N, C-alpha and C positions, 0 to 999 in steps of 0.2 A: 593642570592636569597634562595637556599637550604643550610639545616644545615647540611649536612653530602654527603659521595660521593654516598648517595642513587641515584639506578637510577629510573627513572619513564619510563615506557612502555605504548604506547598509541596504542591500535590495534581495527579500525574499524569494526564489522562484518559485518557491512550492511549499509545502508543508503549516501554513499559517492558516487557519480559517477550516481544515481537514486533516483525517487522520493518514499520514502517506505523502509519499512524493516529496520527500524535505531535501531542502537543498537553499544554501544561501548564499550569498552572495558579498565580499567586504571590498571594498575599492578605495586606495587612497595613491595622490599624484596621479592618474593615469595607469593602475597597475592594477589587478584582482586578482584574488584567489576565490575558490568555492569550497564550502565546508558539504559535505554528504551530496548525494545524486540519489534518490530513491525514486522505490514506485508506490503506484497506486492499484493496487487491486479495484477492478471494476464495480458496480454495481449492474444491479438486473436492468437497468434502462439501458445499459451499454454492452448491446446485442452483438456479439459475436468481437468482442474486445475483450483481448489476454490483459494486459496489464495497460498502468497510464502513466507517463513518466512527464518532467520538468517539460515547460517550454525552452529552448535553448534561443531563440530569437534574437535578445537581446545581447546574447553572448554573442551571434555572428554578427554583428553590427560594430561589436565592440572585441572581434576577434585578436589581436594584439595584446590585448590588456592580461588575457586572462594568464598567470601563471603556473599554477598547480590545483590540485584536490586534495584536500583534505577528508577522510573517512572516519568518523568518530567511532565507528562500532559496526560488528557485519549483520545488524539486521536488512530483510529487503526493502523497508522504506525509506532507509539510508545507505544502499549501497545496489539497487537492483537497477537501478537506471545506468547506473557509471559508465558501463560498456558502450551504449549511446552516445554519451559526452564524448569521449576517448576516442570514437571512430571520428570525429570531427573535428576535435582538437589532441593537436599531439604536446600533452603537456605531462610531467611527472604526474605520481600519484603517492602520498604518506598515509600510511595508517598502522596500526600495532598487528601483531604478528598472525594473529590468528583472523584479523579483518582481510590481512593480507591474503592467506591463502584461501578465504570465502570467495574474496573476488578473483582469484587466480581462476576458479572454478567456470568463474560466467565470462571473462575474458577469452579463454579455450572456447568456450560455445562461441563466441563470437570472431573466433580466429585471430584474437588480438593478442596472444599469451606473450609470444616473443617481440612486439611492436612496442609495448609499453613500459615503461620504468617505474615500476611501485618497490617504495622505499619502505623498511621498516620503522617507524619511530616509537621508542619506546617510552612509557611517561616518565617523567623530569628531564627527559632530553628536548631539544630544539633543534629548529634549521631557519636559516634565513635563505627569505625567497623574496627578490625584488626587495619591497618595501615593506615587507612584512617578517617579523620573527616569529615563529610560531612554536609552543612547547606544548607539549601532551602531558594531561595531567591524570591521574587514575580516578574513575568513579566505577560505582557498584550498578549493575544491570541486570537484566536479565541473560544476558549473554558474556563471556570472557573476553578479557582485553576491550572492553569499553574504556571511550576518553573523554572528557572535554579538552577545549583547547585554550590557549593565554596566547593571545594574538599583540603582539606590539608594536606600536605604527608612530609615525611621526604625529600624527593626531591623538594618541591617545592608546590605551591600552584595553581590550575586548577580553570579556571571559566571554565562551560560548559553551556551555555544559553538555550539549548533547544531552542524550535519553541518560537519566540517574534516579537513584534511590540510596537514601542513605541508611545501609543494612549492616549494622554492628558485629555479626555474627554470618558473613555470605558462606556458600558452601566452598566458594573456590577461596575463600580469603582475600579477594577484592576488593578495596574497600574506598569509598570516596573521600579521596584526600583533603579532608578538611582544613589539615594545617597548612599547606600549600596555598587552600584556596584566599586563608586568613593571610596569609605575607602577601599575597598579590593586591590582598582588600587593603591591607595596610600602606603601600605602594601608592594606591589612586587608580580608580578604574574606572574610565570611559562610558563605557556599556556594559551592561551586563544582560545575556540573552539567553534564557532559560528556560528548560524543560517545562511545559505546561499541563502536560495529559491528563493528568488528577488534581490540576488544581481547586475542583469543586470539592475534594473528597478531605474530610477532618482527619486530624491527628498524623496518625503515622503508618507507612506501607510494612506492614510484618514482613519479619525476617525469612527467607528462606525455609530456615532450619523447619517451619512449622509444618511448609509442604513435605520435607525430609522425614519428617514424623509419622505424618496421615498415610503417607504414600508406602512406606515400609510396612505400617499397620494392615494398610488393604492387600497389601502383596501377600503379608504372613499370614492370612486369615483365609485368602479366597480356596475355595473346593475345585474349582475348573479354573479354566485358562484367563488369566490378564490380557486384555487387549489394552494398551494405553496409547494414546495422541497425546502430542505435547505440539509447543512449534518447532520445527526442524532445527532453529538457530538456540534454542535451550538447551546449552552443553550442561549447564548444572545441573537440570531436572534429568537428563538423562540417563547423568553419572549416579544420580541419586537412585535409579532404577536398577543399573548394574550392580551398584552394590547390594541392593536387597536382593539380586537374582542370587549372587555368591553368598549371602548371608542365608539364605533358605533354599540352599541346592538346586537352583532353578536355573533355566537357560533361555538366551534372548533369539528371537527371529525378526530382522528387521526389513520392513518393506517399504515402498514409498521412495523415489527418486532422490528427493532432497533429502530426506532422512539420512537414506544410504551415504550418502557424498558427505554430509554434514560429521557424520558420526565417524568416518573414515578419515576425514580432514585432521578432524580432534585429536583421533587418536595418533596418527601421524605427528602431529606438533606438540603431541603431550599433554592438551587438554581434558583429554577422557583415557581415564588408567583402567585397562580391561585386559584380561584375559584372552587369546584366542578361542580357549574353550566354551568361554559363557556364552558365545553366539553360534547358530546353527543354522544348516541350508536349509531349503524350503523342502528337500525330500527327508532328513531330519524330523523338520518341525512337523510334518505328517504323522511319524511314527511316533512322536516322542510321547509321553504320559500327558496329558492336559493338565495335570494338577501343577505339572513342574515346568507347564511352558509359560513363556511372555512372550506378547509380541508388542513391539513398536511400530508404530505406522503413523504417514502422514494424515492430515483429514483434520487438523483441529478447528479448521474455521469452517468447515461444511463445504469446502471447495468440490464440484463435483465429482472431480474424476481423483482426488484423494484416495487414498486407500481407506481411511473410514468410511468416506460415502458408499465405495462400492461395496464394500463390508455390511452396511446397511440395508443398502437398495437389494442386497443379496444376489448380485451380479459380480463379486470379486472372483480373479481366476482360481483362486485355489482357497480361501478361508472364506466359512461361513459361521454364521451364531449358531453355537450349540449348547445343549442346555448343561448350565453351571459355568458359563461364561461370566467373567466382569468383566465392564468396558469402563475405564478411565480417562476422563476428558482432563486433563491437568493443565486446561487452558483457559481463559475466557474470551467471549466472542470480540471480537474488534467492532468498533461499529459501524453496523451496515449488515455483518453476517450473521445477526441474531437468528433472523429466520432460518437460515439455511441449518445451525446448529443445532436449533429446536428439532426441525425435521428429523435430522439426524437420532436426535436422543427418543424421539416417540417410533423411530422405526426401530432403532436396536431393542425399546422395551419390547414391543410388538414381535420381536424375533424370538425374544427369551430371554434376552439377558438381562444382568443387573446395573445398571448404568451410573457410576458414581463422578458429581460433577459438581463446579465451587458452589452452586446454589444449597447443596446438600452436606457438603463437606470440604474442610478446606485443603482443595488437591492441587490451589494453585495460588500465587500470590503476586501482587504486580511487580512490574520492574520499574515503575514510578513514582516518584517523591510525592506525598501528598502536602497537605498544606503545613504543618510544624517543621516538615523538612525543609520546605519552600522557602519559610520564613528564617531559618537558619543561615540557608544559604546568601538572602538578601544583609541581614545583619553582617555576617561576616565580611562580606564585600563590601556592601555599600557604595554601589554606584551611583555615578551623577546619572545618567541616563538609564532606562531600565526597557527591553522589548523582550516580552514573553512569546515563547516559541514553542512548536510542537504541538498540536494540537487543534480541536474547532473551536470556532469562534466563541463560544460560550467560556471554554476554557481558558483562552485567552483574556477573557475579558474580566475573570475570576482572579488571574494572576495578575493582572493587571492593579486591580480594587485591592489587592492583598500587600501589593507594592504600597499602595499609596495609605493605606491602613498604616504601615512600617514608618510612616514617615517621609517618604519621598516626594516632591513637587509633582502633581500633577502633569505639567506641562513637562516634566522631563520624562513621562511613561508614556509608551507609545504602542498602542494596539493595531499591529499593520496588517495589512490584507496583500497577499502575492502581487507583485510588483509596485507596490509601493517602494520607492526611494528617499527612505531617512539620512538625511546629512549633519554631522555633527562636528561642530569646531569650537575654537574657543570662546566665539564670541553667540550663536545662537544652535539652537536643535531642531531640524523640522521635516516635516516631507515636504520634498520639492518637485516632483513627479511622480510618473506612473507607465513602467514597461509593461509589453505585455506579458503573459503567464498563462496561455489557452492552456486547456486540455489536451496533450499531445496521446491521442489512441495507438497503441500497437495491436497488431496481430503477428504473433512470436510462429505460428506456423506458418505462415509466408513472409516474417520478418521484415515488416513492412507498416509503415502508416498508414492509419486508416482515417479518412479527410471525415470532418465534424457533421457535415452535411448530410454522408451516407449513413453517420448513425443516427439523424432527426430520420429520414428517411426508412431505416429498420423500425423506430420507434413508432412512426406510424404507419407501418403495415403491420406491426406487432397489437397496436389499439384499436385501428381501424378496418384490416384487411385492404382488399387493391378490388376494383372492377375494371376489366376492360371491356372495349366496344369497338368493335370491327368495322369501318363501313368501304363502300365501295363507289368510286367516281366514273362516271363514262366519259372520258374524252368529248367524243364522237355527237353527244348531246349535251354535254357542260350540264349533268347534272347528277344527282345523287340517286342510287338506286339499292333497293334491298337484292339478297339477304342481308341481314344484321348479324354479325358474330357478335356472344356475348358470355364472357366468362367472368369468375371471381373466384377470390382464395380468402377465408378467413373473414367473411362479410356476412353472406347469407346464410342462414338454416338450413338444412336440407328440406324442411318440410314447407319452407315457403320458397323455394326456388324457382318453382315454375309460374307462381303469381307474381312474383316481384319482375321476374325478367319480361314477360309479358306488360306489366306497366312501364318497363324499361325502353322495351319496342315504341309501345306508343307513344312513347313522349319525344322519342328519339325520332320518329315519323314525322312529326312538328318540327323538331329542329331541323330535319333534311329539308322541308318545305319552305323554312324559313331562311337556308341557305343559299341566298345568291354569290357570296364569294367564291371566286374559284380559286383564292390562294389556301391553297392544301393548307401549311401552318398554322395559318392565321384560323383557318375555319376548324382545326384540330382544337385548339386553345379555347375558342368560342364555347366549342361542343363542351369539353371539358368542365369548364366551369359553370355554365347553366345545366349540365346533368349532375354537378356536385351540389348545386343548388338544388335540383329535383329532390334526387336520394334524401338530403339532409330532412326536407319537409315530411318525405314518404317513410324513414325509418328511424329517425334525430338521429343518425350517424353519419361521421364524414369518412368514408375508404378514400384512399389514394383514387383517381380515377383516371385513366387515360384512356384517349382516343386514337385511332388508327386508320387513315384514309388510304385506301388502295387505289391506283387507278386501273381500271379496266379499258380497254379498245376493243 
């Protein structure tokens, strides 16, 4: 399989065990390349966090090894953190044309557009980078110009699929190149790393043409406005709506920063075909007949500040639900976003809209391969080793079992976690060590990293509130004195405040009587501990307790 005793090291820095933050590192003979560098959106407990990115700690300890970044496609979970990596590492980037255009917007936002070498690599072409030869091959996915990688090294060939499905009738004629994969499989593949997102789903993923039929039907039959949301990067879906608007003599208004940018980039690069007159300005939209109006907006995942969420809450600047509106959610919730999406759907119904979503009509299909498609990839590549990638842990386990059921030796199938280091050479394949892969929390407004301890403190505050007590220490008498100032937030109900404050004062007096140590810091720590224990007995809750001692002369 390999041409020497070289060892391939495979190190996932994100994307294994969760949806998002995809980043894979491949190392051979002291050099490495990274594949994708994506972000993950925060969950409810990540208070004040805008995005979560991969941990670059390992790369910093091996800084001279990293040779290049390869991007498989333009989704946020694959390119959203690239600018943060490229701030630290001056390396070239290789991607397809549309992915390059979407990345350039992010680099501009980070003032890196003129500093980073971003090169276009078309499917079928390849590039030599140090110890690696990397070839892009075309795959079908929910965004144009998606690609997988064929990575040739002295330790053997790796096939990294990226996100993909097998769609025989894709809207934009971009098929998964099964012929090329079969050729590579016949040559011999040391390792296959394949998309696992829908490895637990039986059968095949439906074609995008199914969605085209359903969306066109909904747009044709709507008596009032159409308000449609989808992923801002789902270019083929946007093209479907544009084609329907032209067919039924309607016009389109676009709202939402990412949607506006992606449509403009896609039009500039030729991935969206639309005459200027199909789009209208805000002023035109307000005066245009409702039954001739289509609004395309952001907010498919229930993001609080996205356009659809503000429309649903009734606080959008210039769009409000009116009688006869049809709202189409042409997407499925990413795991973790189900509650936010359901909340928006309920609010839209309450406001009087007719809401169409995937549970009641086929207005969305997945962009990822289901079981039968994954079997096809396994059979034509026949890898020596297999690592399921891109998915929650259960998805990885299902995909691993699929490979074993197709005849792979279980000893050559590896369900990795982020940070595991898999080593592969002629003699063995094994997990040899683990490197740090912590969540890195980013506040985009301040463009800064948030310490994990801060996140925990915010969660404690949100869960239990805070109590603050102020004492006075008289240095002349070396004793603590009343008055005691007490304040609390998110802890004591208003109707119980007076009673509980009196209990706290009474207990605090006993603490002061026992406080013989004049070391202010030690005394504060002791009071906080004892008061916390007392409050738990009193209320069965554990607020953050902060004691402050002021000296008085």
